[in-house]
Phi, psi and omega in degrees: 000318179293325174298323175300317182289329184289315177300315184299320184291325178294318183291320178298319181297318176298319181293317172306317177299313182302313181297321177295318176301319179297329179288340191260024183291142177276169186301319181292327177292322179288324177294314178305316180293328182286324177296331181280336179269356178289156185287126175304334183287345179281344183286135179272125177249125177293153181303323179296319178293319174303308180301320181290321177292329176295318177295314173300328179287324180290317173309312180292318176304318175299313182298316177297318182298324175297316178293329176290319178296317179299318183292318183298318180295316179294324179294315181297316180300315180299321173296322172300311179300316177301315176298311182300321180294318177296323174294316182291325177292325180294312184300314182300318183294318178299321178296318177298320178291322175296319177295319182281330186284345181286329181245136181287141178081002181244014177294175183273132175283135176260140184264000000 
């Protein structure tokens, strides 16, 4: 029980230290914190920067379109492979049943 109180005091002390550290921010840290909370709509973006960002967005969009197309192709091939595998397993099972049904007691056991 005494250890629990000691741990609680240590945790509280750690929180108090954090709070004290926040109170001791220097001027540069305060300015940086204010910059992070400023409204982004107030920032002026030059037409050149906007055009560059727009171009980068177009390039990313094109790359994502290519990836999506490749993903669709892979998915279609996977579905074809899955269907082919199912057909092959069905055919194999039918052949095993035909071979096993000719001799009594040697059929494929079903689970």
